[in-house]
N, C-alpha and C positions, 0 to 999 in steps of 0.2 A: 560475865562482866558485872561488877557490883553496881547496886543502885545508889545514887547520891542521897545523902541524908538531909535533903533540903526541907525546911519547915514550910508550913502554910502561911506564916507571917514573914514579912521581909526581915532578913537577919539584922539589917541596920536598926530596926526598931526593937527587936527582941534582945539581941546580944550586945549592942553597942550604944543604943539610944539613938533616936532619929536625928539629933543634931550632929552626930559624929560621922555620918556617911551620906553622901549625896545620892548614891544609887543602891537600891536594894539588891541583894544577891538573888540571882534567878532561881525561881522555885520549880520543883518538879510537880506537875499536876497530880500525879498519882503516887506521890511518895508515901511510904508506910508510917513515917513519923508525923504527927500533927503539928509539932512545933518544937521549940527549944526552950526549956525552962530557964528561969533566971539563974538557978543554981548550976545547971550544966554549962550555961554560957560563961559564968564566972569561973568555973572549974577549968574550962578549956583555955582560958587566957594565961594561966600560969603553970609553972612546973616544967618548963622546957629549957633545955641546955642552950648555951650560946653556940651557934654553929657558924658564925662569921668566919670566912676564910681570909687569913692574913698573909702578907708577904707573897702574894701571887706573882708568878712570872708572866710577862707579856706573851701573847700568842706568838708562834713562830714567824708569822708573816707581818708582825706589827710594823717593821721598818718599811716593808713594801706597801702596806696600806697607807702609811703616812705619806710616802712618796706619791702615791696615786692621788691622794687628797690635795697635795701641794700642786700637782699638775692641773687638777680640776679648778683649784682656786685661781691659778694663773690664767686659765681660759675664760673665766667669768668674773672678772674683778668687779667689786662694788655691788654684787647681786647676792641676795639670799637664795641658797640652794637647798631644796628639801628632797631627800631620797628615802622613801619608806621601804621597810622590809615586807610589808603585807600583813594580812590577818588570816586567822584560821578560816577554813571553808567547810561548811557542813556537808558531810557525806550522806547522812540520813538521820532525821530526827535529832538526837542529841549526841551523835558521834561525828567526829571531824576527820577529814583527810590528814595524813601526816603533813606537817608544815615544812615548806621549803622556802626560805627567804629569797627575795628578788636578787638576781645576780648583780644588779647595780649596787645595791646596799651591801651585799656580801663582799663584793670586790673592793669596796671602799673602806669597810670596817673589819671584816673577818667575823662579824657577829651573825648569828643565824636565828635570832629570837623573834617570834611573832610579835607584831605590833610595834616593833622597833622603828625608829626614824632617825636618820642622820640629818642634822641641820648645819649648814655652813653659813655662819653669820658674817657679813662683811665687816672688816675693821680696816684701820689705816694701812696696815702692811699686808693685807691679804684677807684671810678668813679665820674665824674662830670656830672650830668644830665642836659640836655637842652631840652625844648619842642619847636619844630619848628612849627609855625602856620602862617596862613595868617593874616596880620594885618588888622586894620579897612580899609574899601575900600576907595580908594583915591578920594579926592574931587578936587584936582588940575587937574587931567587928565579926570575927568568926569566919572570915573568908577562907582562911587556910584549910579549914576542914569542911565547910558547908558549900563552898562554890565548886562547881564542876571543873574550874580551872585553878582551884586552890592547890597548895603544895602537897597535901595528903592524897590528892587525886592524881595529879599529873607530874609531881616531882618538884624539887626545890629549884627556884630561880636564883640567879646571882643577885646579890645586893647591888645597889648602884655604885657603892665604893669598890666592890669586887670587879664590877664591869669596867670601871675606869682604869683599874690596874691591868686588867687583861688586854683591853683594846687600845690603851694609850690615849683615850679620849674621855674628857669629863662626861659623866653620865647624870641625867636628870629624869624626873618622873614624866613619862609620856602622857599621863592623864592631864597634865597641865599645858600640853603643847597646843592643842587645837585653839584654846582660848587665846594664847599668846600670838598665834599666827593670825587670828582674826584682827588683832590690834596692830599687827606689823605694818610698817610703811616702807616704801622703797621697792625697787624691782625684785621680783621673786620668780623662781622657776621651780617646778616640781616634776618628778618622774611619775607619770600617770599610770593608772591601771592596777595599783596595788592596795591603796588605802582610801576608800571612799570618804571616810571621815576627815582625813587630812585634806583631801582635795576640796571638800565642801567648805572647809575653813579658809581656803585660798581662792574660792571661786571668783571673787571680784578683783583679784590681784594678778592673775596669770592669764596667759594666752596659749592656745594650742600650738601656735607656730613657735613661740619661744620655748615651750616645754619640749617640743619635738627636737629642737636644737640640742637641748641637754641630753635627751635620750640618745640621739645620734652620736654625740661626742663620747658618751660613756660606752657605746658599742665599738666605735672606732678605736678608742684608747685601749681596748682589749685585744686588738688584732695582733700585736707583738707581745709575747709572753715574757715575763721576767723569770729569773732563775728559780724562784720559789714555785711558780706556776708550772714550769717545765718539769721540776721534780715531782710535783703532784700528778701531772699527766703520766709520767713514767710509772708512778705507783699504781695508778688506775689501770694502765695497760698490763703491768706485771700481774695484778690480781685477776684481770680478765683472762690472761693466758692460762692461769691455774683453773679458772672457771671452765674454759674450753676443755682442758684435760679432764676435769671432773665429768663433763658430759660424755666424752668418749668412753670413759670407764663404765658408764651405766647405760649405754645404748641398748643392751639386751633388756634391761628393765623398761626402758621407754617403748620397746617393741611390744612388750606385754601390756602396756597401758596406753599412753598417747604422748603427744608433743608436750603436754603439761608436765610430764616427768622431767623433760629436758629443761623447761622453764624453771621448775622448782629447784632443780639441781644447781643451775647457774645462780639463781637468786640466793641460795644458801651461801655461796662463796661471796656474793656481793654484800650480804648483811654481816657476815663474819669479819670480813676484811675491810669493808667500807661502810658508807652511809646507806647505800641502796643501789639499785640498777640506775644507770644514767638515763634510761628511756625504756619503754616497754620492749622486752626481749622478743625478737623475731625468731621463732623456733619452727621453721617451715619445712616440713617433710613432703617429698613427692611433689605433686603439682602446686601445692601451696607456696613453693619457692618462687612461683611466678607472680605472686601477690606481693608487691614491694614492701608493704608494711603489714604483714600478716602477724597480728598479735593475739588473735583468738587462741591459738595454740591448743586446739582441741581435736586435731586430726590424728590419724593413725601413723605409726612409724614402721615402715615395712622394709625388710631386706630387699636389696636390689634398687631401691630408690635413693635419692640424694637428700641430705639434710642441709638446708641453708640456715646457719646459725649466725645471727647478727645481734650482738649483745655487748654490753660494756658495764664495768663496775664504776660506780661513782665513789670517790674518796670522801672522807669525813669533811673535807673542805669544799666539796661539790664539784671537783674537776672529774670529768668523765672520759673514759675510753670509748671507742666506737670501732669494733672489729667484726669482720665477717669472714667465715670460712664455709665452703660448701663441701660437705663430707659424704663419702659413700657409706651408707648405713651399715652395710655388711663388710666394710673395710676395703673393698676393691671397686674401682670405677669400671663400668662397662665401656665397650669401645666407643659408643656414641657419646656417653657422658664425658669420657676423657677427651674426646675431640673438642667438645664445647668448652670444657674446663680449661684445656690448654690454650684455647683461643683467648679466653678471658685473662688467663695468666700472662700471656704475651702482651695483651693490651695494658694490663696493670704495670708490667715492667716498663713499657714505653712511657706510661704516665708518671711513674716514680722518677724515671730518668730525667723528666722535664722539670722536676721541682728543684729549683736552685735560686739563690738571690739574684735579683735583677730580671728574672724571667717574668713574663706576664702570667697573671693568675690563670688565665684561660689555657695556657700552653699545655698543662698536664691533661686537661679535658680533651683538647683537640688531638693530642698524641694518642690517647687511648681510643677515641672514637674512630680515628683513621685506621687503626689496626682492626677494629671490629667491623668497620665498613668493608675493608678489604676481604676479611674472612667471609662475610655474607655474600659478596660478589663471587668469591672463589667457590663457595658452596652452591652457587646458582640460585640463591634465595632472592636476590635482587639484581636488576640489570645495572652493569657498570657503565662508564668507568667510575672509580672510587670518588673522583672529584665531583661528578654529577650526583652521586649518592649523598655526599656530605653537603653539597650546596642545597639540595632539596630536603635534607634531613630524613631521607628514606630509611636510614638505619634505625631511627628512633622507634619504629614499630617493635623492635626487639631489644633495644638498649634502654629505652624509656626515660631514664633519669640522667641528671648531671653526674659527673665523675667524682665529685667530692665537695667538701665544704669545710669551713673553719671549725675548729674544735677547741673546747675550753670549759668554762663554767656551764655553758649550754652545749648540748650535743651538736646543734647547729648554731655555733657561736657567732656573735657579732652581727646578728641578722639585721639589725637596724642601721648598719653602716651604709653610707652612700654608695651607690653603684660604682662611682669612679674610684673609690678607695678600696673596694672589695673585688667584685667580679671583673671590673675593668682596671683593676689596680696591678701593682707590681709586687712580687714576693720579696720579703725582707727576712733576714735572720731573726729567729724567735717566733715566727709564725708557725702554727701547727694546723695541719689540715689532713683530711682523709683522701685517699685515692682508692676508688671503689667502682671500677667498671663492672658491667654485668650483661648477660644475655638471657632473655626470658622468652621461651617459646610456649605460649599459652596452650592449654589442653584442647581448646576449641579453635585453634588457628589452622584453617584449611589451606593456607598459602605455603605451608612447610610440610615436608615429608612426615608421615605419621610417627616415625621413630624419634623425631625431635620434640614432639608435643608433650607438654607437661614437664619439661626439663628447664629449670632455672638455676643459673650460676652467678654468684657474685663473690668477689674477693676484695676485701677491704683492709687497709692498714693505715695506721696513724703516723704521719710523716712530719718531722720537725725540719724546718728550713734552717740550715747552719751557714756559717760564714763561707764555707767552700762547697756547699752542695746540700745534702739532706741526710737525715738519720731516720731510719725506720724504727720507731719506738716499739713496734709489735713484731720485730723480726724473730723473736723466739718461737713464734708459731709458724710451722712449715707452710709453704705456699705451693711449691711445685708438686704436681700430681703424684709423682713417685715418692717424694718426701712425705707427703700427707699419708699415703698408704703405709709407709714404713713407721711413721710416728704413731698411727693408730694401732698397728700391730704390736708395737712395743708397749703401749699403754694397756693393752688387753691381756698381756701375759700375766 
């Protein structure tokens, strides 16, 4: 990784003159160059081609983001609404984590730029939206080549004119926003937790209660997906299916190395076809499958064990899949593995069947849990009857988690929604959720026969609620145990 060419003197004073810049460009303490000569500074200002992009087409979801902003405007008339994208976060010293804009900002704009802020300014007939962004990096003060966030270091930003064309929203310089917000009057709401500078500018104008109402609204508004979002979720799932196929094809290499080989294989598909993985991939072999969020992925991959692979590709627009399959590493389930797997499959079938418009959100969870509780009673692991087990929650020793969650821009989407509209709500067409029952018999669980211990099984699919029932977006991946074995055998040929 190259070292930045930062001088020992502030660039504003050396390259552009102290009156032309308010903030000096950050210096590197141990940079190899002692400064920038006047001659070099002048040389770097000129001789560059015009790279402005003209006649840009709006982003594909521009109509949808405009409709979302209109609904937001109708919900909060007469109030200034401030929705930040967020800022870069330091990973270590002078390196940053990859930036991912806040879902609220992305959902309303389609933009994914750090430091961006959407401001909805109240006007007589609703709101006037402005997207505040960093403009192209400055060539006059040397920022474009001397700053660690200059164009020659991290790549070209869109100009404000280009941004306005792409997102269908007038764009302004975000560096002027904090000052303007300090002077603003009238009611204001801000989405908290993403941009400390913006929040500080509004500190005497907002309340936690009113800001929470905005955050909750933006979460609940995403419960029902529009056509663009459904298409993106299907893209994410289709890439995820290919990622699972990639993994099956290299299980022999994973056996020679570790779970990391599985993680890396899936990650390659995610980065080639999408933006990233939607969450840390769970590549849990053997007893690691009993750790619900096993993301260390540093364990051995052994023939005769199961691999619980829970992974999802995130598209370039941030929509993620969330799929789990539990696969026999050597291609065939043992008798006890198949017994447990088939029980989970039966529970998932019952859960999926309960997903339909007008059903309670809890119905698919209850249906799956009932099947699993019955199996545990049948196997003699817990005393029945089933109703007693469910009433006391005794099955949870081995089922552990809920049977699903909403899916979208976040893998656990709409998490800020009120309980009455989410977990105690009713399913509607356009909602997308996971159905993912599991059974987990910990390696040290002395209440179950030894042959059960260390076996963990989860099966998870992404289910879209339709007008007449549901559609399994991830149906291309086999689920039934015999179909899984046949699929794996065909991929290994």
